KOLZAVEX-145443 format. One record per atom (N, C-alpha, C): residue in one letter; atom name; z, x, y. Coordinates in Angstrom, 3 decimals. Each point is the difference from the previous one (the first is absolute). Layout:
N
<lumkol A, CA, <Z, X, Y>>
...
% end
This chain:
122
<lumkol V, N, <100.759, 54.563, 11.084>>
<lumkol V, CA, <-1.206, 0.786, 0.259>>
<lumkol V, C, <-1.222, -0.871, -0.270>>
<lumkol Q, N, <-0.912, 0.018, 0.940>>
<lumkol Q, CA, <-1.209, -0.808, -0.155>>
<lumkol Q, C, <-1.242, 0.783, 0.398>>
<lumkol L, N, <-1.059, -0.188, -0.774>>
<lumkol L, CA, <-1.327, 0.462, 0.386>>
<lumkol L, C, <-0.866, -1.246, 0.074>>
<lumkol V, N, <-0.596, -0.253, 1.146>>
<lumkol V, CA, <-0.781, -1.211, 0.193>>
<lumkol V, C, <-1.428, 0.375, 0.365>>
<lumkol E, N, <-0.917, -0.410, -0.866>>
<lumkol E, CA, <-1.418, 0.271, 0.235>>
<lumkol E, C, <-0.653, -1.147, 0.763>>
<lumkol S, N, <-1.055, 0.325, 0.715>>
<lumkol S, CA, <-0.796, -1.013, 0.695>>
<lumkol S, C, <-1.423, 0.515, 0.124>>
<lumkol G, N, <-0.899, -0.918, 0.345>>
<lumkol G, CA, <-1.379, 0.386, 0.269>>
<lumkol G, C, <-0.980, -0.301, -1.116>>
<lumkol G, N, <0.491, -0.486, -1.132>>
<lumkol G, CA, <-0.908, -0.324, -1.080>>
<lumkol G, C, <-0.843, -1.220, 0.330>>
<lumkol G, N, <-1.033, -0.221, -0.804>>
<lumkol G, CA, <-0.860, -1.150, 0.212>>
<lumkol G, C, <-1.345, 0.211, -0.637>>
<lumkol L, N, <-0.959, -0.797, 0.452>>
<lumkol L, CA, <-1.355, 0.073, -0.525>>
<lumkol L, C, <-0.852, 0.859, 0.929>>
<lumkol V, N, <-0.734, 0.923, -0.585>>
<lumkol V, CA, <-0.873, 0.877, 0.777>>
<lumkol V, C, <-1.302, 0.174, -0.761>>
<lumkol Q, N, <-1.081, 0.140, 0.745>>
<lumkol Q, CA, <-1.293, 0.230, -0.635>>
<lumkol Q, C, <-0.147, 1.465, -0.377>>
<lumkol A, N, <-0.689, 0.236, -1.067>>
<lumkol A, CA, <-0.300, 1.380, -0.386>>
<lumkol A, C, <-0.709, 0.699, 1.162>>
<lumkol G, N, <0.439, 1.225, 0.263>>
<lumkol G, CA, <-0.581, 0.744, 1.106>>
<lumkol G, C, <0.683, -0.215, 1.330>>
<lumkol G, N, <0.926, -0.945, 0.055>>
<lumkol G, CA, <0.732, -0.270, 1.236>>
<lumkol G, C, <1.187, 0.929, 0.146>>
<lumkol S, N, <1.072, -0.505, 0.606>>
<lumkol S, CA, <1.213, 0.793, 0.126>>
<lumkol S, C, <1.210, -0.913, 0.040>>
<lumkol L, N, <1.133, 0.557, -0.376>>
<lumkol L, CA, <1.257, -0.746, -0.025>>
<lumkol L, C, <1.128, 1.007, 0.162>>
<lumkol R, N, <1.042, -0.397, 0.684>>
<lumkol R, CA, <1.138, 0.897, 0.202>>
<lumkol R, C, <1.261, -0.655, -0.531>>
<lumkol L, N, <0.640, 0.656, -0.929>>
<lumkol L, CA, <1.280, -0.460, -0.531>>
<lumkol L, C, <1.138, 0.739, 0.700>>
<lumkol S, N, <1.089, -0.712, 0.222>>
<lumkol S, CA, <1.177, 0.602, 0.611>>
<lumkol S, C, <1.229, -0.285, -0.843>>
<lumkol C, N, <0.948, 0.904, 0.068>>
<lumkol C, CA, <1.268, -0.166, -0.712>>
<lumkol C, C, <1.113, 0.488, 0.914>>
<lumkol V, N, <0.988, -0.848, 0.207>>
<lumkol V, CA, <1.151, 0.372, 0.816>>
<lumkol V, C, <1.235, 0.021, -0.871>>
<lumkol A, N, <0.741, 1.081, 0.075>>
<lumkol A, CA, <1.217, 0.158, -0.787>>
<lumkol A, C, <1.230, -0.225, 0.874>>
<lumkol S, N, <1.005, -0.604, -0.588>>
<lumkol S, CA, <1.243, -0.238, 0.741>>
<lumkol S, C, <1.182, 0.063, -0.947>>
<lumkol G, N, <1.168, 0.120, 0.560>>
<lumkol G, CA, <1.218, 0.011, -0.802>>
<lumkol G, C, <0.593, 1.373, -0.210>>
<lumkol R, N, <-0.773, 1.024, 0.301>>
<lumkol R, CA, <0.498, 1.370, -0.057>>
<lumkol R, C, <-0.993, 0.867, 0.759>>
<lumkol T, N, <0.340, 1.261, 0.138>>
<lumkol T, CA, <-0.899, 0.921, 0.675>>
<lumkol T, C, <-1.037, 0.530, -0.990>>
<lumkol F, N, <-1.257, -0.211, 0.319>>
<lumkol F, CA, <-1.069, 0.458, -0.872>>
<lumkol F, C, <-0.747, 1.194, 0.566>>
<lumkol S, N, <0.521, 0.578, 1.062>>
<lumkol S, CA, <-0.713, 1.097, 0.650>>
<lumkol S, C, <-0.121, 1.227, -0.899>>
<lumkol T, N, <0.862, 0.126, -1.017>>
<lumkol T, CA, <-0.083, 1.152, -0.911>>
<lumkol T, C, <-0.550, -0.400, -1.365>>
<lumkol Y, N, <-0.590, -1.181, -0.051>>
<lumkol Y, CA, <-0.551, -0.511, -1.255>>
<lumkol Y, C, <-1.519, 0.115, -0.018>>
<lumkol A, N, <-0.554, 0.357, -1.152>>
<lumkol A, CA, <-1.429, -0.145, -0.203>>
<lumkol A, C, <-0.308, -1.481, -0.174>>
<lumkol M, N, <-1.159, -0.402, 0.452>>
<lumkol M, CA, <-0.405, -1.399, -0.132>>
<lumkol M, C, <-1.411, -0.058, -0.542>>
<lumkol G, N, <-0.327, -1.118, -0.626>>
<lumkol G, CA, <-1.327, -0.071, -0.589>>
<lumkol G, C, <-0.420, -1.404, -0.345>>
<lumkol W, N, <-1.199, -0.086, -0.560>>
<lumkol W, CA, <-0.579, -1.276, -0.405>>
<lumkol W, C, <-0.462, 0.080, -1.451>>
<lumkol F, N, <0.252, -1.081, -0.702>>
<lumkol F, CA, <-0.484, -0.189, -1.363>>
<lumkol F, C, <-0.728, -1.329, -0.039>>
<lumkol R, N, <-0.737, -0.242, -1.053>>
<lumkol R, CA, <-0.669, -1.287, -0.142>>
<lumkol R, C, <-0.056, -0.405, -1.467>>
<lumkol Q, N, <-0.096, -1.307, -0.184>>
<lumkol Q, CA, <-0.118, -0.535, -1.346>>
<lumkol Q, C, <-1.032, -1.108, 0.000>>
<lumkol A, N, <-1.065, 0.222, -0.730>>
<lumkol A, CA, <-1.061, -0.996, -0.128>>
<lumkol A, C, <0.333, -0.921, -1.175>>
<lumkol P, N, <-0.560, -1.197, -0.020>>
<lumkol P, CA, <0.272, -0.932, -1.092>>
<lumkol P, C, <-0.321, 0.623, -1.357>>
<lumkol G, N, <0.954, -0.079, -0.906>>
<lumkol G, CA, <-0.210, 0.508, -1.342>>
<lumkol G, C, <0.075, 1.503, -0.136>>
<lumkol K, N, <0.357, 0.687, 1.085>>
<lumkol K, CA, <0.063, 1.460, -0.050>>
<lumkol K, C, <1.395, 0.484, 0.364>>
<lumkol E, N, <0.272, 1.265, -0.306>>
<lumkol E, CA, <1.275, 0.586, 0.353>>
<lumkol E, C, <-0.005, 0.406, 1.472>>
<lumkol R, N, <1.189, 0.101, 0.537>>
<lumkol R, CA, <0.134, 0.474, 1.375>>
<lumkol R, C, <-0.462, 1.441, 0.082>>
<lumkol E, N, <-0.710, 0.344, 1.078>>
<lumkol E, CA, <-0.516, 1.349, 0.157>>
<lumkol E, C, <0.261, 0.535, 1.403>>
<lumkol F, N, <0.102, 1.308, 0.067>>
<lumkol F, CA, <0.223, 0.694, 1.263>>
<lumkol F, C, <-1.247, -0.099, 0.875>>
<lumkol V, N, <0.216, -0.211, 1.306>>
<lumkol V, CA, <-1.103, -0.050, 0.954>>
<lumkol V, C, <0.087, 1.171, 0.987>>
<lumkol A, N, <1.129, 0.102, 0.689>>
<lumkol A, CA, <0.152, 1.039, 1.018>>
<lumkol A, C, <1.475, 0.213, 0.303>>
<lumkol A, N, <0.332, 1.201, 0.483>>
<lumkol A, CA, <1.372, 0.297, 0.381>>
<lumkol A, C, <0.007, 0.968, 1.168>>
<lumkol I, N, <1.113, -0.005, 0.726>>
<lumkol I, CA, <0.143, 0.890, 1.151>>
<lumkol I, C, <1.414, 0.554, 0.000>>
<lumkol S, N, <0.142, 1.267, 0.350>>
<lumkol S, CA, <1.307, 0.640, -0.005>>
<lumkol S, C, <0.864, -0.532, 1.145>>
<lumkol W, N, <1.287, 0.340, -0.035>>
<lumkol W, CA, <0.916, -0.525, 1.013>>
<lumkol W, C, <-0.412, 0.444, 1.403>>
<lumkol S, N, <-0.583, 1.179, 0.104>>
<lumkol S, CA, <-0.408, 0.515, 1.312>>
<lumkol S, C, <-1.365, -0.509, 0.431>>
<lumkol G, N, <-0.745, -0.525, -0.960>>
<lumkol G, CA, <-1.375, -0.396, 0.292>>
<lumkol G, C, <-0.979, 1.151, -0.124>>
<lumkol G, N, <0.515, 1.177, -0.337>>
<lumkol G, CA, <-0.864, 1.171, -0.038>>
<lumkol G, C, <-0.835, 0.132, -1.255>>
<lumkol S, N, <0.386, -0.722, -1.043>>
<lumkol S, CA, <-0.753, 0.068, -1.252>>
<lumkol S, C, <-0.384, -1.400, -0.442>>
<lumkol T, N, <-1.231, -0.153, -0.427>>
<lumkol T, CA, <-0.478, -1.282, -0.507>>
<lumkol T, C, <-0.655, 0.207, -1.356>>
<lumkol Y, N, <0.035, -1.038, -0.807>>
<lumkol Y, CA, <-0.519, 0.048, -1.363>>
<lumkol Y, C, <-0.773, -1.289, -0.251>>
<lumkol Y, N, <-1.104, 0.115, -0.717>>
<lumkol Y, CA, <-0.839, -1.165, -0.260>>
<lumkol Y, C, <-0.472, -0.016, -1.452>>
<lumkol A, N, <-0.144, -1.202, -0.538>>
<lumkol A, CA, <-0.686, -0.151, -1.269>>
<lumkol A, C, <-1.475, 0.317, 0.225>>
<lumkol D, N, <-0.633, 0.558, -1.007>>
<lumkol D, CA, <-1.417, 0.350, 0.137>>
<lumkol D, C, <-0.851, -1.218, 0.354>>
<lumkol S, N, <0.402, -1.153, -0.497>>
<lumkol S, CA, <-0.799, -1.214, 0.194>>
<lumkol S, C, <-0.037, -0.464, 1.454>>
<lumkol V, N, <0.949, 0.451, 0.823>>
<lumkol V, CA, <0.037, -0.456, 1.396>>
<lumkol V, C, <-0.198, 1.141, 0.989>>
<lumkol K, N, <-0.048, 1.213, -0.486>>
<lumkol K, CA, <-0.131, 1.164, 0.878>>
<lumkol K, C, <-1.261, -0.113, 0.836>>
<lumkol G, N, <0.145, 0.236, 1.292>>
<lumkol G, CA, <-1.133, -0.092, 0.904>>
<lumkol G, C, <-0.219, -1.386, 0.568>>
<lumkol R, N, <0.659, -1.004, -0.555>>
<lumkol R, CA, <-0.147, -1.382, 0.502>>
<lumkol R, C, <1.303, -0.538, 0.589>>
<lumkol F, N, <1.123, 0.368, -0.604>>
<lumkol F, CA, <1.307, -0.479, 0.463>>
<lumkol F, C, <0.737, 1.126, 0.702>>
<lumkol T, N, <0.814, -0.372, 0.996>>
<lumkol T, CA, <0.809, 0.973, 0.718>>
<lumkol T, C, <1.424, -0.513, 0.127>>
<lumkol I, N, <0.957, 0.821, -0.392>>
<lumkol I, CA, <1.405, -0.365, 0.118>>
<lumkol I, C, <0.601, 0.699, 1.212>>
<lumkol S, N, <0.891, -0.694, 0.698>>
<lumkol S, CA, <0.643, 0.589, 1.175>>
<lumkol S, C, <1.391, -0.590, 0.166>>
<lumkol R, N, <0.843, 0.724, 0.732>>
<lumkol R, CA, <1.359, -0.486, 0.269>>
<lumkol R, C, <0.142, -0.329, 1.470>>
<lumkol G, N, <0.893, -0.959, 0.276>>
<lumkol G, CA, <0.290, -0.318, 1.380>>
<lumkol G, C, <0.871, 1.071, 0.630>>
<lumkol N, N, <0.083, -0.014, 1.308>>
<lumkol N, CA, <0.772, 1.018, 0.721>>
<lumkol N, C, <1.470, -0.006, -0.387>>
<lumkol A, N, <0.530, -1.161, -0.294>>
<lumkol A, CA, <1.405, -0.105, -0.374>>
<lumkol A, C, <0.228, 0.355, -1.460>>
<lumkol K, N, <-1.055, 0.284, -0.719>>
<lumkol K, CA, <0.052, 0.445, -1.395>>
<lumkol K, C, <0.527, -1.062, -0.962>>
<lumkol N, N, <0.233, -1.232, 0.484>>
<lumkol N, CA, <0.463, -1.029, -0.924>>
<lumkol N, C, <-1.110, -0.983, -0.345>>
<lumkol S, N, <-1.239, 0.392, 0.271>>
<lumkol S, CA, <-1.123, -0.852, -0.334>>
<lumkol S, C, <-1.145, 0.860, -0.525>>
<lumkol V, N, <-0.856, -0.650, -0.754>>
<lumkol V, CA, <-1.163, 0.699, -0.540>>
<lumkol V, C, <-1.173, -0.970, -0.009>>
<lumkol D, N, <-1.152, 0.484, 0.363>>
<lumkol D, CA, <-1.210, -0.812, 0.021>>
<lumkol D, C, <-1.018, 0.540, -1.000>>
<lumkol L, N, <-0.883, -0.886, -0.420>>
<lumkol L, CA, <-1.121, 0.401, -0.841>>
<lumkol L, C, <-1.266, -0.593, 0.604>>
<lumkol Q, N, <-0.825, 0.850, 0.570>>
<lumkol Q, CA, <-1.277, -0.433, 0.550>>
<lumkol Q, C, <-1.019, 0.039, -1.120>>
<lumkol M, N, <-0.561, -1.179, -0.285>>
<lumkol M, CA, <-0.964, -0.118, -1.086>>
<lumkol M, C, <-1.387, -0.189, 0.611>>
<lumkol N, N, <-0.820, 1.011, -0.092>>
<lumkol N, CA, <-1.381, -0.084, 0.482>>
<lumkol N, C, <-0.952, -0.069, -1.184>>
<lumkol S, N, <-1.077, -0.701, 0.210>>
<lumkol S, CA, <-1.004, -0.162, -1.062>>
<lumkol S, C, <0.620, -0.416, -1.326>>
<lumkol P, N, <0.838, -1.033, 0.003>>
<lumkol P, CA, <0.582, -0.432, -1.269>>
<lumkol P, C, <-1.081, -0.522, -0.940>>
<lumkol K, N, <0.314, 0.068, -1.285>>
<lumkol K, CA, <-0.908, -0.455, -1.043>>
<lumkol K, C, <0.668, -1.126, -0.772>>
<lumkol P, N, <-0.759, -0.825, -0.680>>
<lumkol P, CA, <0.614, -1.075, -0.797>>
<lumkol P, C, <1.052, 0.530, -0.979>>
<lumkol E, N, <-0.198, 1.191, -0.521>>
<lumkol E, CA, <0.981, 0.562, -0.932>>
<lumkol E, C, <1.305, 0.421, 0.670>>
<lumkol D, N, <0.066, -0.066, 1.320>>
<lumkol D, CA, <1.256, 0.242, 0.712>>
<lumkol D, C, <0.869, -1.260, 0.064>>
<lumkol T, N, <-0.514, -1.116, -0.485>>
<lumkol T, CA, <0.767, -1.241, -0.006>>
<lumkol T, C, <1.255, 0.167, -0.855>>
<lumkol A, N, <1.157, -0.281, 0.612>>
<lumkol A, CA, <1.273, 0.191, -0.698>>
<lumkol A, C, <1.139, -0.446, 0.903>>
<lumkol V, N, <1.180, -0.079, -0.578>>
<lumkol V, CA, <1.211, -0.118, 0.798>>
<lumkol V, C, <0.433, 1.421, 0.352>>
<lumkol Y, N, <0.192, 0.239, 1.277>>
<lumkol Y, CA, <0.376, 1.329, 0.492>>
<lumkol Y, C, <1.490, 0.024, 0.317>>
<lumkol Y, N, <0.674, 1.027, -0.530>>
<lumkol Y, CA, <1.442, 0.139, 0.151>>
<lumkol Y, C, <0.329, 1.258, 0.797>>
<lumkol C, N, <0.944, -0.143, 0.891>>
<lumkol C, CA, <0.550, 1.129, 0.732>>
<lumkol C, C, <1.195, 0.542, -0.778>>
<lumkol A, N, <0.196, 1.307, 0.043>>
<lumkol A, CA, <1.111, 0.618, -0.718>>
<lumkol A, C, <0.570, 1.152, 0.816>>
<lumkol A, N, <1.266, 0.309, -0.261>>
<lumkol A, CA, <0.659, 1.106, 0.698>>
<lumkol A, C, <0.980, 0.693, -0.933>>
<lumkol D, N, <0.111, 1.313, 0.147>>
<lumkol D, CA, <0.941, 0.780, -0.801>>
<lumkol D, C, <0.273, 1.310, 0.718>>
<lumkol D, N, <1.177, 0.553, -0.216>>
<lumkol D, CA, <0.311, 1.266, 0.665>>
<lumkol D, C, <-0.563, 1.202, -0.768>>
<lumkol V, N, <-0.618, -0.244, -1.124>>
<lumkol V, CA, <-0.664, 1.055, -0.757>>
<lumkol V, C, <-1.474, -0.363, -0.121>>
<lumkol G, N, <-0.844, 0.788, 0.647>>
<lumkol G, CA, <-1.415, -0.328, 0.051>>
<lumkol G, C, <-0.673, -0.071, -1.356>>
<lumkol T, N, <0.325, 0.924, -0.886>>
<lumkol T, CA, <-0.631, 0.001, -1.325>>
<lumkol T, C, <0.410, -1.234, -0.795>>
<lumkol R, N, <1.242, -0.415, 0.159>>
<lumkol R, CA, <0.452, -1.196, -0.707>>
<lumkol R, C, <-0.723, -1.231, 0.545>>
<lumkol L, N, <-0.181, -0.053, 1.292>>
<lumkol L, CA, <-0.758, -1.104, 0.591>>
<lumkol L, C, <-1.406, -0.050, -0.567>>
<lumkol R, N, <-0.679, 1.129, 0.001>>
<lumkol R, CA, <-1.413, 0.015, -0.394>>
<lumkol R, C, <-0.211, -0.347, -1.462>>
<lumkol R, N, <1.004, 0.234, -0.831>>
<lumkol R, CA, <-0.187, -0.392, -1.409>>
<lumkol R, C, <0.439, -1.433, -0.259>>
<lumkol G, N, <0.401, -0.698, 1.044>>
<lumkol G, CA, <0.296, -1.419, -0.113>>
<lumkol G, C, <1.437, -0.357, -0.266>>
<lumkol D, N, <0.893, 0.963, 0.128>>
<lumkol D, CA, <1.418, -0.254, -0.274>>
<lumkol D, C, <0.831, -0.108, 1.277>>
<lumkol A, N, <-0.605, -0.520, 1.045>>
<lumkol A, CA, <0.683, -0.064, 1.285>>
<lumkol A, C, <1.243, -0.885, -0.057>>
<lumkol D, N, <0.959, 0.339, 0.848>>
<lumkol D, CA, <1.241, -0.776, 0.069>>
<lumkol D, C, <-0.201, -1.360, 0.648>>
<lumkol Y, N, <-0.903, -0.067, 0.969>>
<lumkol Y, CA, <-0.151, -1.222, 0.780>>
<lumkol Y, C, <-1.449, -0.488, -0.038>>
<lumkol W, N, <-0.115, -1.316, -0.129>>
<lumkol W, CA, <-1.317, -0.636, -0.084>>
<lumkol W, C, <-0.030, -1.257, 0.858>>
<lumkol G, N, <-1.193, -0.276, 0.541>>
<lumkol G, CA, <-0.200, -1.260, 0.682>>
<lumkol G, C, <-0.436, -1.071, -0.987>>
<lumkol Q, N, <-0.209, -1.199, 0.535>>
<lumkol Q, CA, <-0.378, -1.135, -0.845>>
<lumkol Q, C, <-1.500, -0.055, -0.250>>
<lumkol G, N, <-0.765, 0.702, 0.793>>
<lumkol G, CA, <-1.439, 0.029, -0.213>>
<lumkol G, C, <-0.770, -0.907, 0.930>>
<lumkol T, N, <-1.236, 0.385, 0.267>>
<lumkol T, CA, <-0.906, -0.820, 0.795>>
<lumkol T, C, <-1.360, 0.028, -0.689>>
<lumkol L, N, <-0.621, -1.169, -0.098>>
<lumkol L, CA, <-1.245, -0.130, -0.752>>
<lumkol L, C, <-1.194, 0.366, 0.874>>
<lumkol V, N, <-0.845, 0.863, -0.546>>
<lumkol V, CA, <-1.267, 0.356, 0.645>>
<lumkol V, C, <-1.124, -0.437, -0.929>>
<lumkol T, N, <-0.904, -0.803, 0.542>>
<lumkol T, CA, <-1.154, -0.456, -0.764>>
<lumkol T, C, <-1.256, 0.467, 0.711>>
<lumkol V, N, <-0.831, 0.748, -0.715>>
<lumkol V, CA, <-1.239, 0.520, 0.572>>
<lumkol V, C, <-1.169, -0.760, -0.613>>
<lumkol S, N, <-0.741, -0.688, 0.837>>
<lumkol S, CA, <-1.136, -0.772, -0.479>>
<lumkol S, C, <-1.281, 0.831, 0.082>>
<lumkol S, N, <-0.886, -0.258, -0.944>>
<lumkol S, CA, <-1.256, 0.773, -0.048>>
<lumkol S, C, <-1.077, -0.673, 0.822>>
% end
């Protein structure tokens, strides 16, 4: 089972960036998927999550209104559209998946990607 993130890089504050995560190795169509991040010297924190159907989305207060999570049609991928990023959004972003949405959102997901670095310059 693999979750592979892409799309990280350097972005200016106020710009936009889109992260993608593709899952393989099993069927993820019934799994909740989400994004977490870890900034240098800080603990990993929840960013956003989406239910297996795509009908429910959840966001950390710090990104609400700026970031949007979505799933691909095949349900084995998840994207994070980052609009108006701020320097404090700089972190390694991790994709995660779990068949229990609440477990995913509290950070105990079964599956994790390797992470992609996002750096927001001021």
